[in-house]
N, C-alpha and C positions, 0 to 999 in steps of 0.2 A: 460302404461296400469295398471290400478288399479285391484288388486285381492282382493277378499273378503274372510276373514277367520272368521267364526262364531264359537265361543268357547262355548260348551255346557257341563255341568256336567252330569255324569251318575253314577248310583249306580251299574251297571253291564255292563262292557265294552264289553264282548262277546255278550250279548244280543243286545246291541246297534249296534255293527258291523253287526250282523245278520239282524236286522231291516233295517238298511240303505242299505245294499247290496240287500235286498229283494225289495227295491224301485227302484233298477236299478243302484245305485251308485257303484263306484269302491273304493277300499282302496288304498292309496299310501303307499306301504310297507316301503319307506324310512322314513316316519314320523309316523309309527305305531309300538307300542311296548306294554308292559304290563300296561302302564299308559295312553296311548292315541291312538286314531285311527284318521287318516286323511281320511275323507270322501270326495270323489271327485264328485261334482255335475256337474261341467263343467270346462273348461280351466281356468276360472276366479273365480269360487265360490267353497269354501271348508268349511266343518265343521270339527272342531277339537273336537272330543268327548273325554272328559277327565274324568278319575276317579275323584270322588268328592275330594279325598285327594290331587291329583295332581293339580286339578283346584284351590284348596285353596292356592297353592304356588304362584299363580299369583295375588292375591288380599288380602288385609287386611280386607275386608268386609265379613259379614256373607253371606254364599251361600244359596240362597232361595231354597226351595223345590218346583220344578216346578209343582208338583201335587196339591199344595195348593196356590201357588203364581205365578202371571204372571209378568215377567220382560220385556220380549220381545215376539213379534209375528213375526216370520220370514216368509216373503212372497216370494214365488217362482213362476214365471210364467210358464205356459205350452202353447203349440201351439194350443190347442182346448179344448172345454168343455169335450170331450170324454177323452182327455189325463188327465184332472183334475180328472175325475171320476175313470180312470184306476189306477192312482198312489194312490188315497185314498183307493181304494179297495185292492191294494197290501199292503198298510200300515196296514189296519185293519186285513188282513189275517196274517200279520207278528207280531201281538201283539199290534198294535196301537189302538187308539180309535178315533171316530169322535164325538167331544163334542157338536156339534150343527148342525142344519139343514143347507143344502147348501144355499148360498145367491145368488140370481139372480137379478142383477140390470139392466138387458137388455144389457148394454154396457160392463158389467163385471160379471163374474160368478166365485164364489169362494167356497171352502170347506176347513174346518180346519181338521187337523189331529194331534193328540197328539202322540208322540213317547212313548215307554213304561215307560220313566221317567217322562212324563207329559209335555215335551217341545212342544210348539205349532208351527206347520208349517201350513202356509196358502198357498194353491195352487190355483192359479187364472188364468183365461183366460180373456183377454181384447180384444174386437173386434176392428176392424180398426176405428170404430166410437169413441172409447175411446180417441183417440189422440186429439179430439176436446174438451174434458172435459165433465163432467157429465151434466152441464147446457145445452150445445149445443145438446147433445143426447136427453135430456128430451124435449127440445123445438122442435126437429125434430119429436118426438113422440106425440107432442101436449099436453105434461104434463107441468104444471108450474114448474119453478125452485124452489128448496127448499129455504126457507127463514132462515136467521140466527137468 
């Protein structure tokens, strides 16, 4: 079984821990200390939120400032549109920001949430129709498929 560990730099570890626990995540105390926090999303998905100084020990590259540069967008699925709306509302209440309007493609609904450091999380709900791909969904709706 593959487990996913997403490493994110933070300027304020305590603020990050408060933000992610406000979203409903747990902390794994075995991998949480003054340098890092292990944020548990599920049995197989974890975020390692690291102080910028500690993060720097894992790479020789410059660490981008997520408030002004995007390196990744982490997408996390939810079970419904309402669950997407709920987690984004929790995130905004906990100090995050929503950088753009919700996106509704019919078969997929998504909203972006930036954590207090500017790391972007995309929460999305995909309907059962999404398994057929966007072209099949659009054809079912009577819309032409997008052209390349």
